[in-house]
A tleap script that builds the chain and sets N, CA, C and O, in Angstrom:
source leaprc.protein.ff14SB
mol = sequence {
  NMET SER ASP ARG PHE TRP GLU ASP THR PRO
  LEU SER LYS LEU ASP ARG ALA GLN TRP GLU
  ALA LEU CYS ASP GLY CYS GLY LYS CYS CYS
  VAL HIE LYS LEU GLU ASP GLU GLU THR GLY
  GLU LEU MET ALA THR ASN VAL SER CYS ARG
  LEU LEU ASP ARG ARG SER GLY GLN CYS SER
  ASP TYR ARG HIE ARG HIE ALA TYR VAL SER
  GLU CYS VAL ARG LEU THR ALA ARG SER VAL
  PRO HIE ILE GLU TRP LEU PRO SER THR CYS
  ALA TYR ARG LEU ARG ALA ASN ASP GLU PRO
  LEU PRO ASP TRP HIE TYR LEU VAL CYS GLY
  ASP ARG GLU ALA VAL HIE ALA ALA GLY GLU
  SER THR ARG GLY TRP THR ILE SER GLU ASP
  ASP ALA GLY ASP LEU GLU HIE HIE LEU VAL
  ASP ARG PRO CLEU
}
set mol.1.N position { 43.209 29.467 200.265 }
set mol.1.CA position { 42.612 28.454 199.420 }
set mol.1.C position { 43.439 27.182 199.535 }
set mol.1.O position { 44.668 27.222 199.481 }
set mol.2.N position { 42.763 26.067 199.692 }
set mol.2.CA position { 43.502 24.811 199.816 }
set mol.2.C position { 44.040 24.361 198.464 }
set mol.2.O position { 43.480 24.684 197.417 }
set mol.3.N position { 45.133 23.614 198.508 }
set mol.3.CA position { 45.704 23.084 197.281 }
set mol.3.C position { 44.720 22.139 196.611 }
set mol.3.O position { 44.106 21.298 197.267 }
set mol.4.N position { 44.575 22.284 195.300 }
set mol.4.CA position { 43.756 21.405 194.462 }
set mol.4.C position { 42.333 21.229 195.013 }
set mol.4.O position { 41.759 20.142 194.939 }
set mol.5.N position { 41.777 22.309 195.563 }
set mol.5.CA position { 40.431 22.297 196.127 }
set mol.5.C position { 39.389 21.823 195.123 }
set mol.5.O position { 38.394 21.207 195.506 }
set mol.6.N position { 39.609 22.105 193.842 }
set mol.6.CA position { 38.637 21.772 192.801 }
set mol.6.C position { 38.469 20.267 192.609 }
set mol.6.O position { 37.462 19.821 192.060 }
set mol.7.N position { 39.427 19.501 193.049 }
set mol.7.CA position { 39.347 18.052 192.855 }
set mol.7.C position { 38.483 17.358 193.903 }
set mol.7.O position { 37.853 16.341 193.614 }
set mol.8.N position { 38.451 17.897 195.107 }
set mol.8.CA position { 37.766 17.165 196.176 }
set mol.8.C position { 36.643 17.935 196.868 }
set mol.8.O position { 36.029 17.416 197.800 }
set mol.9.N position { 36.369 19.145 196.436 }
set mol.9.CA position { 35.313 19.925 197.058 }
set mol.9.C position { 34.136 20.054 196.096 }
set mol.9.O position { 34.314 20.552 194.984 }
set mol.10.N position { 32.953 19.626 196.487 }
set mol.10.CA position { 31.773 19.790 195.618 }
set mol.10.C position { 31.502 21.277 195.368 }
set mol.10.O position { 31.813 22.120 196.209 }
set mol.11.N position { 30.929 21.586 194.223 }
set mol.11.CA position { 30.623 22.980 193.892 }
set mol.11.C position { 29.853 23.666 195.009 }
set mol.11.O position { 30.111 24.828 195.323 }
set mol.12.N position { 28.923 22.962 195.599 }
set mol.12.CA position { 28.069 23.560 196.628 }
set mol.12.C position { 28.830 23.911 197.908 }
set mol.12.O position { 28.313 24.648 198.748 }
set mol.13.N position { 30.027 23.403 198.065 }
set mol.13.CA position { 30.826 23.645 199.274 }
set mol.13.C position { 31.962 24.641 199.054 }
set mol.13.O position { 32.690 24.959 199.994 }
set mol.14.N position { 32.123 25.135 197.830 }
set mol.14.CA position { 33.192 26.083 197.551 }
set mol.14.C position { 32.898 27.431 198.192 }
set mol.14.O position { 31.754 27.886 198.203 }
set mol.15.N position { 33.939 28.068 198.727 }
set mol.15.CA position { 33.742 29.440 199.200 }
set mol.15.C position { 33.805 30.366 197.977 }
set mol.15.O position { 34.104 29.926 196.866 }
set mol.16.N position { 33.521 31.632 198.199 }
set mol.16.CA position { 33.439 32.577 197.071 }
set mol.16.C position { 34.743 32.642 196.280 }
set mol.16.O position { 34.719 32.647 195.049 }
set mol.17.N position { 35.878 32.693 196.971 }
set mol.17.CA position { 37.171 32.771 196.286 }
set mol.17.C position { 37.424 31.521 195.453 }
set mol.17.O position { 37.914 31.620 194.329 }
set mol.18.N position { 37.099 30.358 195.983 }
set mol.18.CA position { 37.268 29.105 195.237 }
set mol.18.C position { 36.344 29.084 194.026 }
set mol.18.O position { 36.752 28.688 192.934 }
set mol.19.N position { 35.102 29.509 194.221 }
set mol.19.CA position { 34.129 29.537 193.119 }
set mol.19.C position { 34.651 30.414 191.982 }
set mol.19.O position { 34.663 29.996 190.824 }
set mol.20.N position { 35.075 31.608 192.312 }
set mol.20.CA position { 35.568 32.532 191.290 }
set mol.20.C position { 36.841 32.008 190.640 }
set mol.20.O position { 37.071 32.243 189.454 }
set mol.21.N position { 37.665 31.307 191.396 }
set mol.21.CA position { 38.921 30.773 190.862 }
set mol.21.C position { 38.690 29.696 189.808 }
set mol.21.O position { 39.566 29.450 188.980 }
set mol.22.N position { 37.538 29.059 189.826 }
set mol.22.CA position { 37.267 28.014 188.829 }
set mol.22.C position { 37.183 28.556 187.406 }
set mol.22.O position { 37.488 27.839 186.453 }
set mol.23.N position { 36.777 29.798 187.254 }
set mol.23.CA position { 36.650 30.366 185.910 }
set mol.23.C position { 38.024 30.449 185.257 }
set mol.23.O position { 38.951 31.036 185.815 }
set mol.24.N position { 38.148 29.855 184.064 }
set mol.24.CA position { 39.443 29.839 183.366 }
set mol.24.C position { 39.674 31.073 182.511 }
set mol.24.O position { 40.771 31.251 181.983 }
set mol.25.N position { 38.672 31.930 182.362 }
set mol.25.CA position { 38.834 33.137 181.562 }
set mol.25.C position { 38.754 32.895 180.075 }
set mol.25.O position { 39.335 33.647 179.292 }
set mol.26.N position { 38.040 31.851 179.668 }
set mol.26.CA position { 37.922 31.575 178.230 }
set mol.26.C position { 36.994 32.581 177.545 }
set mol.26.O position { 37.198 32.908 176.375 }
set mol.27.N position { 35.988 33.069 178.253 }
set mol.27.CA position { 35.039 34.015 177.687 }
set mol.27.C position { 33.960 33.382 176.832 }
set mol.27.O position { 33.088 34.094 176.333 }
set mol.28.N position { 33.985 32.069 176.643 }
set mol.28.CA position { 33.015 31.421 175.751 }
set mol.28.C position { 31.585 31.501 176.266 }
set mol.28.O position { 30.647 31.437 175.472 }
set mol.29.N position { 31.397 31.639 177.567 }
set mol.29.CA position { 30.031 31.773 178.078 }
set mol.29.C position { 29.450 33.136 177.704 }
set mol.29.O position { 28.235 33.325 177.754 }
set mol.30.N position { 30.306 34.082 177.332 }
set mol.30.CA position { 29.879 35.432 176.972 }
set mol.30.C position { 29.677 35.603 175.466 }
set mol.30.O position { 29.420 36.713 174.998 }
set mol.31.N position { 29.789 34.525 174.715 }
set mol.31.CA position { 29.564 34.554 173.276 }
set mol.31.C position { 28.078 34.310 173.021 }
set mol.31.O position { 27.479 33.401 173.597 }
set mol.32.N position { 27.503 35.123 172.162 }
set mol.32.CA position { 26.087 34.960 171.842 }
set mol.32.C position { 25.869 33.668 171.060 }
set mol.32.O position { 26.642 33.322 170.166 }
set mol.33.N position { 24.809 32.974 171.417 }
set mol.33.CA position { 24.429 31.740 170.742 }
set mol.33.C position { 23.039 31.927 170.162 }
set mol.33.O position { 22.218 32.663 170.709 }
set mol.34.N position { 22.787 31.261 169.061 }
set mol.34.CA position { 21.458 31.261 168.470 }
set mol.34.C position { 20.899 29.850 168.558 }
set mol.34.O position { 21.639 28.873 168.448 }
set mol.35.N position { 19.598 29.750 168.755 }
set mol.35.CA position { 18.956 28.445 168.840 }
set mol.35.C position { 18.156 28.181 167.575 }
set mol.35.O position { 17.333 28.999 167.165 }
set mol.36.N position { 18.405 27.029 166.960 }
set mol.36.CA position { 17.632 26.600 165.795 }
set mol.36.C position { 16.217 26.297 166.277 }
set mol.36.O position { 16.021 25.441 167.139 }
set mol.37.N position { 15.234 27.000 165.720 }
set mol.37.CA position { 13.849 26.853 166.173 }
set mol.37.C position { 13.289 25.458 165.947 }
set mol.37.O position { 12.429 25.006 166.702 }
set mol.38.N position { 13.764 24.777 164.925 }
set mol.38.CA position { 13.248 23.441 164.610 }
set mol.38.C position { 13.912 22.343 165.434 }
set mol.38.O position { 13.243 21.425 165.908 }
set mol.39.N position { 15.226 22.439 165.603 }
set mol.39.CA position { 15.949 21.347 166.274 }
set mol.39.C position { 16.303 21.658 167.730 }
set mol.39.O position { 16.578 20.749 168.512 }
set mol.40.N position { 16.294 22.936 168.089 }
set mol.40.CA position { 16.706 23.322 169.427 }
set mol.40.C position { 18.219 23.380 169.592 }
set mol.40.O position { 18.715 23.685 170.677 }
set mol.41.N position { 18.953 23.089 168.524 }
set mol.41.CA position { 20.413 23.105 168.574 }
set mol.41.C position { 20.922 24.524 168.807 }
set mol.41.O position { 20.428 25.481 168.211 }
set mol.42.N position { 21.918 24.641 169.685 }
set mol.42.CA position { 22.555 25.927 169.924 }
set mol.42.C position { 23.732 26.080 168.985 }
set mol.42.O position { 24.542 25.167 168.827 }
set mol.43.N position { 23.819 27.242 168.364 }
set mol.43.CA position { 24.893 27.513 167.421 }
set mol.43.C position { 25.662 28.742 167.887 }
set mol.43.O position { 25.074 29.748 168.281 }
set mol.44.N position { 26.960 28.645 167.836 }
set mol.44.CA position { 27.812 29.738 168.287 }
set mol.44.C position { 27.905 30.831 167.237 }
set mol.44.O position { 27.809 30.575 166.036 }
set mol.45.N position { 28.091 32.043 167.711 }
set mol.45.CA position { 28.434 33.164 166.844 }
set mol.45.C position { 29.826 33.641 167.268 }
set mol.45.O position { 30.390 33.166 168.253 }
set mol.46.N position { 30.354 34.579 166.508 }
set mol.46.CA position { 31.627 35.178 166.902 }
set mol.46.C position { 31.402 36.517 167.600 }
set mol.46.O position { 32.297 37.360 167.657 }
set mol.47.N position { 30.196 36.697 168.129 }
set mol.47.CA position { 29.808 37.949 168.767 }
set mol.47.C position { 29.785 37.774 170.281 }
set mol.47.O position { 29.144 36.866 170.809 }
set mol.48.N position { 30.492 38.654 170.958 }
set mol.48.CA position { 30.547 38.574 172.418 }
set mol.48.C position { 29.742 39.700 173.061 }
set mol.48.O position { 29.427 40.713 172.436 }
set mol.49.N position { 29.433 39.486 174.297 }
set mol.49.CA position { 28.806 40.508 175.132 }
set mol.49.C position { 29.683 41.751 175.122 }
set mol.49.O position { 30.909 41.658 175.060 }
set mol.50.N position { 29.053 42.898 175.184 }
set mol.50.CA position { 29.799 44.164 175.153 }
set mol.50.C position { 30.744 44.323 176.339 }
set mol.50.O position { 31.707 45.085 176.257 }
set mol.51.N position { 30.488 43.620 177.437 }
set mol.51.CA position { 31.348 43.757 178.610 }
set mol.51.C position { 32.556 42.828 178.593 }
set mol.51.O position { 33.448 42.956 179.432 }
set mol.52.N position { 32.591 41.903 177.653 }
set mol.52.CA position { 33.716 40.968 177.619 }
set mol.52.C position { 34.985 41.662 177.138 }
set mol.52.O position { 35.014 42.262 176.063 }
set mol.53.N position { 36.018 41.570 177.943 }
set mol.53.CA position { 37.341 42.001 177.513 }
set mol.53.C position { 37.882 40.828 176.704 }
set mol.53.O position { 38.323 39.831 177.275 }
set mol.54.N position { 37.852 40.940 175.392 }
set mol.54.CA position { 38.158 39.811 174.522 }
set mol.54.C position { 39.636 39.432 174.559 }
set mol.54.O position { 40.000 38.355 174.086 }
set mol.55.N position { 40.476 40.274 175.097 }
set mol.55.CA position { 41.893 39.929 175.231 }
set mol.55.C position { 42.119 39.044 176.457 }
set mol.55.O position { 42.850 38.056 176.391 }
set mol.56.N position { 41.491 39.405 177.569 }
set mol.56.CA position { 41.714 38.646 178.806 }
set mol.56.C position { 40.699 37.518 178.997 }
set mol.56.O position { 40.970 36.565 179.729 }
set mol.57.N position { 39.531 37.613 178.348 }
set mol.57.CA position { 38.480 36.624 178.555 }
set mol.57.C position { 37.680 36.873 179.825 }
set mol.57.O position { 36.920 36.012 180.267 }
set mol.58.N position { 37.850 38.036 180.401 }
set mol.58.CA position { 37.168 38.385 181.652 }
set mol.58.C position { 36.144 39.495 181.394 }
set mol.58.O position { 36.266 40.267 180.442 }
set mol.59.N position { 35.149 39.552 182.254 }
set mol.59.CA position { 34.168 40.629 182.187 }
set mol.59.C position { 34.835 41.929 182.602 }
set mol.59.O position { 35.552 41.972 183.602 }
set mol.60.N position { 34.603 42.981 181.843 }
set mol.60.CA position { 35.230 44.265 182.146 }
set mol.60.C position { 34.558 44.994 183.313 }
set mol.60.O position { 35.112 45.954 183.847 }
set mol.61.N position { 33.364 44.536 183.706 }
set mol.61.CA position { 32.685 45.126 184.867 }
set mol.61.C position { 31.882 44.040 185.579 }
set mol.61.O position { 30.665 44.143 185.734 }
set mol.62.N position { 32.586 43.011 186.003 }
set mol.62.CA position { 31.960 41.823 186.594 }
set mol.62.C position { 31.018 42.164 187.746 }
set mol.62.O position { 29.904 41.644 187.818 }
set mol.63.N position { 31.456 43.015 188.623 }
set mol.63.CA position { 30.661 43.358 189.807 }
set mol.63.C position { 29.310 43.975 189.442 }
set mol.63.O position { 28.309 43.709 190.107 }
set mol.64.N position { 29.275 44.800 188.386 }
set mol.64.CA position { 28.054 45.519 188.008 }
set mol.64.C position { 27.427 45.000 186.714 }
set mol.64.O position { 26.574 45.671 186.134 }
set mol.65.N position { 27.832 43.834 186.261 }
set mol.65.CA position { 27.405 43.351 184.944 }
set mol.65.C position { 25.892 43.267 184.780 }
set mol.65.O position { 25.382 43.499 183.684 }
set mol.66.N position { 25.169 42.941 185.841 }
set mol.66.CA position { 23.714 42.805 185.719 }
set mol.66.C position { 23.014 44.143 185.508 }
set mol.66.O position { 21.888 44.177 185.012 }
set mol.67.N position { 23.652 45.225 185.872 }
set mol.67.CA position { 23.090 46.553 185.628 }
set mol.67.C position { 23.122 46.879 184.134 }
set mol.67.O position { 22.290 47.641 183.641 }
set mol.68.N position { 24.094 46.294 183.412 }
set mol.68.CA position { 24.253 46.571 181.991 }
set mol.68.C position { 23.736 45.440 181.105 }
set mol.68.O position { 23.273 45.676 179.989 }
set mol.69.N position { 23.819 44.224 181.607 }
set mol.69.CA position { 23.412 43.042 180.836 }
set mol.69.C position { 22.491 42.214 181.730 }
set mol.69.O position { 22.934 41.298 182.422 }
set mol.70.N position { 21.215 42.549 181.701 }
set mol.70.CA position { 20.262 41.919 182.621 }
set mol.70.C position { 20.147 40.415 182.420 }
set mol.70.O position { 19.841 39.689 183.366 }
set mol.71.N position { 20.387 39.940 181.208 }
set mol.71.CA position { 20.265 38.506 180.944 }
set mol.71.C position { 21.505 37.699 181.331 }
set mol.71.O position { 21.518 36.477 181.179 }
set mol.72.N position { 22.535 38.364 181.824 }
set mol.72.CA position { 23.725 37.649 182.281 }
set mol.72.C position { 23.319 36.747 183.448 }
set mol.72.O position { 22.759 37.208 184.443 }
set mol.73.N position { 23.609 35.473 183.307 }
set mol.73.CA position { 23.163 34.478 184.279 }
set mol.73.C position { 24.099 34.428 185.474 }
set mol.73.O position { 25.320 34.473 185.326 }
set mol.74.N position { 23.521 34.337 186.638 }
set mol.74.CA position { 24.306 34.123 187.861 }
set mol.74.C position { 24.460 32.617 188.030 }
set mol.74.O position { 23.499 31.907 188.327 }
set mol.75.N position { 25.670 32.152 187.837 }
set mol.75.CA position { 25.923 30.727 187.997 }
set mol.75.C position { 25.925 30.364 189.471 }
set mol.75.O position { 26.495 31.070 190.303 }
set mol.76.N position { 25.283 29.259 189.774 }
set mol.76.CA position { 25.298 28.721 191.125 }
set mol.76.C position { 25.516 27.215 191.020 }
set mol.76.O position { 25.361 26.631 189.948 }
set mol.77.N position { 25.871 26.604 192.123 }
set mol.77.CA position { 26.062 25.150 192.126 }
set mol.77.C position { 24.788 24.443 191.684 }
set mol.77.O position { 24.853 23.393 191.045 }
set mol.78.N position { 23.645 25.001 192.013 }
set mol.78.CA position { 22.359 24.394 191.613 }
set mol.78.C position { 22.036 24.610 190.140 }
set mol.78.O position { 21.472 23.730 189.490 }
set mol.79.N position { 22.395 25.785 189.608 }
set mol.79.CA position { 22.000 26.099 188.233 }
set mol.79.C position { 22.909 25.489 187.172 }
set mol.79.O position { 22.451 25.181 186.072 }
set mol.80.N position { 24.177 25.313 187.483 }
set mol.80.CA position { 25.153 24.854 186.486 }
set mol.80.C position { 24.707 23.606 185.727 }
set mol.80.O position { 24.806 23.597 184.500 }
set mol.81.N position { 24.221 22.548 186.389 }
set mol.81.CA position { 23.852 21.340 185.637 }
set mol.81.C position { 22.695 21.543 184.651 }
set mol.81.O position { 22.474 20.705 183.776 }
set mol.82.N position { 21.969 22.635 184.787 }
set mol.82.CA position { 20.788 22.864 183.954 }
set mol.82.C position { 21.002 23.907 182.857 }
set mol.82.O position { 20.080 24.206 182.098 }
set mol.83.N position { 22.197 24.454 182.772 }
set mol.83.CA position { 22.468 25.492 181.777 }
set mol.83.C position { 23.150 24.846 180.578 }
set mol.83.O position { 24.348 24.563 180.596 }
set mol.84.N position { 22.358 24.621 179.541 }
set mol.84.CA position { 22.835 23.885 178.369 }
set mol.84.C position { 23.889 24.628 177.564 }
set mol.84.O position { 24.706 23.995 176.894 }
set mol.85.N position { 23.890 25.933 177.614 }
set mol.85.CA position { 24.804 26.692 176.765 }
set mol.85.C position { 26.187 26.898 177.363 }
set mol.85.O position { 27.046 27.506 176.724 }
set mol.86.N position { 26.420 26.409 178.570 }
set mol.86.CA position { 27.776 26.528 179.108 }
set mol.86.C position { 28.738 25.746 178.219 }
set mol.86.O position { 28.403 24.654 177.762 }
set mol.87.N position { 29.913 26.282 177.971 }
set mol.87.CA position { 30.882 25.578 177.126 }
set mol.87.C position { 31.205 24.192 177.673 }
set mol.87.O position { 31.177 23.970 178.884 }
set mol.88.N position { 31.507 23.278 176.786 }
set mol.88.CA position { 31.830 21.902 177.200 }
set mol.88.C position { 33.095 21.869 178.055 }
set mol.88.O position { 33.297 20.935 178.830 }
set mol.89.N position { 33.942 22.879 177.917 }
set mol.89.CA position { 35.187 22.948 178.684 }
set mol.89.C position { 35.039 23.753 179.977 }
set mol.89.O position { 36.007 23.902 180.722 }
set mol.90.N position { 33.862 24.263 180.246 }
set mol.90.CA position { 33.631 25.106 181.427 }
set mol.90.C position { 33.926 24.324 182.705 }
set mol.90.O position { 33.391 23.235 182.914 }
set mol.91.N position { 34.777 24.887 183.550 }
set mol.91.CA position { 35.164 24.212 184.790 }
set mol.91.C position { 33.962 23.953 185.692 }
set mol.91.O position { 33.920 22.939 186.388 }
set mol.92.N position { 32.995 24.849 185.688 }
set mol.92.CA position { 31.804 24.636 186.514 }
set mol.92.C position { 31.028 23.413 186.014 }
set mol.92.O position { 30.587 22.574 186.799 }
set mol.93.N position { 30.874 23.336 184.703 }
set mol.93.CA position { 30.183 22.179 184.112 }
set mol.93.C position { 30.959 20.890 184.378 }
set mol.93.O position { 30.387 19.885 184.798 }
set mol.94.N position { 32.259 20.933 184.130 }
set mol.94.CA position { 33.086 19.741 184.332 }
set mol.94.C position { 33.009 19.245 185.768 }
set mol.94.O position { 32.812 18.054 186.011 }
set mol.95.N position { 33.162 20.154 186.712 }
set mol.95.CA position { 33.150 19.749 188.125 }
set mol.95.C position { 31.754 19.305 188.567 }
set mol.95.O position { 31.638 18.413 189.408 }
set mol.96.N position { 30.700 19.902 188.023 }
set mol.96.CA position { 29.336 19.470 188.341 }
set mol.96.C position { 29.121 18.031 187.876 }
set mol.96.O position { 28.346 17.282 188.470 }
set mol.97.N position { 29.826 17.658 186.794 }
set mol.97.CA position { 29.733 16.293 186.249 }
set mol.97.C position { 30.827 15.390 186.797 }
set mol.97.O position { 31.009 14.273 186.313 }
set mol.98.N position { 31.548 15.858 187.791 }
set mol.98.CA position { 32.638 15.100 188.418 }
set mol.98.C position { 33.748 14.734 187.434 }
set mol.98.O position { 34.358 13.670 187.533 }
set mol.99.N position { 33.995 15.629 186.489 }
set mol.99.CA position { 35.065 15.432 185.500 }
set mol.99.C position { 36.252 16.319 185.860 }
set mol.99.O position { 36.079 17.356 186.500 }
set mol.100.N position { 37.454 15.920 185.455 }
set mol.100.CA position { 38.647 16.717 185.772 }
set mol.100.C position { 38.736 17.977 184.914 }
set mol.100.O position { 38.135 18.063 183.843 }
set mol.101.N position { 39.493 18.942 185.403 }
set mol.101.CA position { 39.767 20.131 184.616 }
set mol.101.C position { 40.783 19.780 183.533 }
set mol.101.O position { 41.620 18.901 183.738 }
set mol.102.N position { 40.722 20.453 182.384 }
set mol.102.CA position { 41.695 20.180 181.321 }
set mol.102.C position { 43.099 20.603 181.739 }
set mol.102.O position { 43.270 21.441 182.624 }
set mol.103.N position { 44.081 20.023 181.103 }
set mol.103.CA position { 45.488 20.320 181.415 }
set mol.103.C position { 45.823 21.794 181.247 }
set mol.103.O position { 46.702 22.307 181.939 }
set mol.104.N position { 45.135 22.488 180.335 }
set mol.104.CA position { 45.441 23.894 180.091 }
set mol.104.C position { 44.766 24.833 181.096 }
set mol.104.O position { 45.028 26.036 181.067 }
set mol.105.N position { 43.919 24.331 181.969 }
set mol.105.CA position { 43.282 25.201 182.968 }
set mol.105.C position { 44.369 25.728 183.899 }
set mol.105.O position { 45.221 24.965 184.353 }
set mol.106.N position { 44.344 27.007 184.181 }
set mol.106.CA position { 45.426 27.607 184.965 }
set mol.106.C position { 45.555 27.017 186.363 }
set mol.106.O position { 46.649 27.028 186.926 }
set mol.107.N position { 44.473 26.502 186.940 }
set mol.107.CA position { 44.594 25.862 188.253 }
set mol.107.C position { 45.446 24.594 188.168 }
set mol.107.O position { 46.112 24.216 189.132 }
set mol.108.N position { 45.416 23.951 187.013 }
set mol.108.CA position { 46.191 22.728 186.817 }
set mol.108.C position { 47.625 23.048 186.425 }
set mol.108.O position { 48.569 22.486 186.980 }
set mol.109.N position { 47.783 23.962 185.456 }
set mol.109.CA position { 49.128 24.221 184.912 }
set mol.109.C position { 49.826 25.447 185.493 }
set mol.109.O position { 51.039 25.591 185.346 }
set mol.110.N position { 49.075 26.333 186.151 }
set mol.110.CA position { 49.664 27.518 186.751 }
set mol.110.C position { 49.856 28.696 185.811 }
set mol.110.O position { 50.469 29.691 186.196 }
set mol.111.N position { 49.347 28.606 184.589 }
set mol.111.CA position { 49.570 29.644 183.589 }
set mol.111.C position { 48.238 30.181 183.073 }
set mol.111.O position { 47.504 29.461 182.396 }
set mol.112.N position { 47.918 31.434 183.383 }
set mol.112.CA position { 46.658 32.041 182.935 }
set mol.112.C position { 46.593 32.203 181.415 }
set mol.112.O position { 45.502 32.351 180.866 }
set mol.113.N position { 47.708 32.178 180.741 }
set mol.113.CA position { 47.738 32.301 179.277 }
set mol.113.C position { 47.492 30.964 178.582 }
set mol.113.O position { 47.255 30.942 177.374 }
set mol.114.N position { 47.542 29.867 179.301 }
set mol.114.CA position { 47.424 28.538 178.692 }
set mol.114.C position { 46.080 28.343 177.992 }
set mol.114.O position { 46.029 27.685 176.953 }
set mol.115.N position { 45.002 28.889 178.525 }
set mol.115.CA position { 43.685 28.769 177.893 }
set mol.115.C position { 43.703 29.398 176.497 }
set mol.115.O position { 43.070 28.892 175.570 }
set mol.116.N position { 44.426 30.490 176.362 }
set mol.116.CA position { 44.525 31.175 175.070 }
set mol.116.C position { 45.455 30.403 174.130 }
set mol.116.O position { 45.146 30.233 172.950 }
set mol.117.N position { 46.581 29.943 174.647 }
set mol.117.CA position { 47.534 29.185 173.836 }
set mol.117.C position { 46.915 27.891 173.315 }
set mol.117.O position { 47.261 27.427 172.228 }
set mol.118.N position { 46.006 27.312 174.085 }
set mol.118.CA position { 45.340 26.072 173.677 }
set mol.118.C position { 44.200 26.325 172.680 }
set mol.118.O position { 43.583 25.381 172.188 }
set mol.119.N position { 43.926 27.595 172.387 }
set mol.119.CA position { 42.844 27.929 171.455 }
set mol.119.C position { 41.469 27.734 172.060 }
set mol.119.O position { 40.492 27.554 171.332 }
set mol.120.N position { 41.379 27.768 173.376 }
set mol.120.CA position { 40.113 27.518 174.065 }
set mol.120.C position { 39.435 28.782 174.566 }
set mol.120.O position { 38.514 28.711 175.379 }
set mol.121.N position { 39.879 29.936 174.092 }
set mol.121.CA position { 39.285 31.191 174.548 }
set mol.121.C position { 38.714 31.976 173.366 }
set mol.121.O position { 38.802 31.557 172.212 }
set mol.122.N position { 38.136 33.110 173.689 }
set mol.122.CA position { 37.550 33.975 172.663 }
set mol.122.C position { 38.581 34.906 172.030 }
set mol.122.O position { 38.264 35.656 171.108 }
set mol.123.N position { 39.787 34.855 172.517 }
set mol.123.CA position { 40.824 35.751 171.995 }
set mol.123.C position { 41.072 35.490 170.514 }
set mol.123.O position { 41.332 34.363 170.093 }
set mol.124.N position { 40.984 36.570 169.740 }
set mol.124.CA position { 41.352 36.504 168.334 }
set mol.124.C position { 40.248 36.137 167.357 }
set mol.124.O position { 40.475 36.195 166.148 }
set mol.125.N position { 39.064 35.763 167.826 }
set mol.125.CA position { 38.030 35.385 166.849 }
set mol.125.C position { 36.653 35.978 167.128 }
set mol.125.O position { 35.690 35.633 166.443 }
set mol.126.N position { 36.537 36.848 168.101 }
set mol.126.CA position { 35.240 37.436 168.415 }
set mol.126.C position { 35.245 38.939 168.188 }
set mol.126.O position { 36.292 39.585 168.144 }
set mol.127.N position { 34.030 39.473 168.045 }
set mol.127.CA position { 33.825 40.913 167.969 }
set mol.127.C position { 32.756 41.279 168.992 }
set mol.127.O position { 31.975 40.425 169.413 }
set mol.128.N position { 32.722 42.520 169.382 }
set mol.128.CA position { 31.740 42.989 170.358 }
set mol.128.C position { 30.361 43.104 169.717 }
set mol.128.O position { 30.236 43.401 168.529 }
set mol.129.N position { 29.345 42.867 170.514 }
set mol.129.CA position { 27.979 43.027 170.028 }
set mol.129.C position { 27.716 44.471 169.598 }
set mol.129.O position { 26.811 44.721 168.801 }
set mol.130.N position { 28.482 45.407 170.107 }
set mol.130.CA position { 28.317 46.804 169.709 }
set mol.130.C position { 28.699 47.038 168.255 }
set mol.130.O position { 28.267 48.017 167.647 }
set mol.131.N position { 29.511 46.141 167.694 }
set mol.131.CA position { 29.991 46.295 166.314 }
set mol.131.C position { 29.404 45.277 165.340 }
set mol.131.O position { 29.656 45.363 164.138 }
set mol.132.N position { 28.636 44.327 165.830 }
set mol.132.CA position { 28.276 43.155 165.033 }
set mol.132.C position { 27.102 43.318 164.084 }
set mol.132.O position { 27.186 42.874 162.939 }
set mol.133.N position { 26.044 43.919 164.500 }
set mol.133.CA position { 24.833 43.920 163.684 }
set mol.133.C position { 24.081 42.616 163.863 }
set mol.133.O position { 24.062 42.060 164.961 }
set mol.134.N position { 23.465 42.124 162.808 }
set mol.134.CA position { 22.601 40.945 162.840 }
set mol.134.C position { 23.390 39.669 163.183 }
set mol.134.O position { 24.322 39.302 162.467 }
set mol.135.N position { 23.014 39.003 164.270 }
set mol.135.CA position { 23.738 37.812 164.726 }
set mol.135.C position { 23.743 36.682 163.706 }
set mol.135.O position { 24.702 35.913 163.647 }
set mol.136.N position { 22.693 36.568 162.905 }
set mol.136.CA position { 22.625 35.491 161.916 }
set mol.136.C position { 23.788 35.532 160.932 }
set mol.136.O position { 24.132 34.517 160.326 }
set mol.137.N position { 24.387 36.697 160.776 }
set mol.137.CA position { 25.526 36.856 159.863 }
set mol.137.C position { 26.860 36.518 160.531 }
set mol.137.O position { 27.923 36.665 159.929 }
set mol.138.N position { 26.787 36.070 161.764 }
set mol.138.CA position { 28.010 35.820 162.533 }
set mol.138.C position { 28.108 34.397 163.078 }
set mol.138.O position { 28.838 34.149 164.038 }
set mol.139.N position { 27.393 33.483 162.484 }
set mol.139.CA position { 27.479 32.080 162.927 }
set mol.139.C position { 28.859 31.539 162.605 }
set mol.139.O position { 29.424 31.824 161.549 }
set mol.140.N position { 29.390 30.755 163.528 }
set mol.140.CA position { 30.703 30.143 163.334 }
set mol.140.C position { 30.605 28.651 163.624 }
set mol.140.O position { 29.763 28.198 164.399 }
set mol.141.N position { 31.475 27.919 162.989 }
set mol.141.CA position { 31.521 26.471 163.195 }
set mol.141.C position { 32.600 26.171 164.230 }
set mol.141.O position { 33.676 25.672 163.902 }
set mol.142.N position { 32.293 26.481 165.472 }
set mol.142.CA position { 33.223 26.277 166.576 }
set mol.142.C position { 32.483 25.561 167.690 }
set mol.142.O position { 31.360 25.929 168.032 }
set mol.143.N position { 33.098 24.558 168.247 }
set mol.143.CA position { 32.465 23.933 169.406 }
set mol.143.C position { 32.574 24.876 170.614 }
set mol.143.O position { 33.558 25.598 170.779 }
set mol.144.N position { 31.564 24.843 171.420 }
set mol.144.CA position { 31.607 25.667 172.638 }
set mol.144.C position { 31.786 24.792 173.848 }
set mol.144.O position { 31.847 25.295 174.970 }
savepdb mol mol.pdb
quit
């Protein structure tokens, strides 16, 4: 992988390893969101997908996730700009908009724990959908 590839390589030109390396492990894309029927506003819950390892922010079965969670979206360079629910800090979203990665992103700082230390991950505030019950009871006032 070339040094600082994320700064000068368009999403559509990234190889698989570079593409996967962009994920900061925040886990916020795996948090269930509810849409207000009247306004269309997306609201975060504290409920995560059952496959999310809430400590690491990574999928516990990434390779086979679609077998268990059919609605899990396959991100592509083409789809990223059109997915409204991606977190505002998502590296794919940022790079699609030609914006820099945040200082706490491990590609920038070299520390995979920095996303958690910055409070930008799901660590410590989410529960699994297997334990949650009705999502309406789990709305949180957190930016995604």
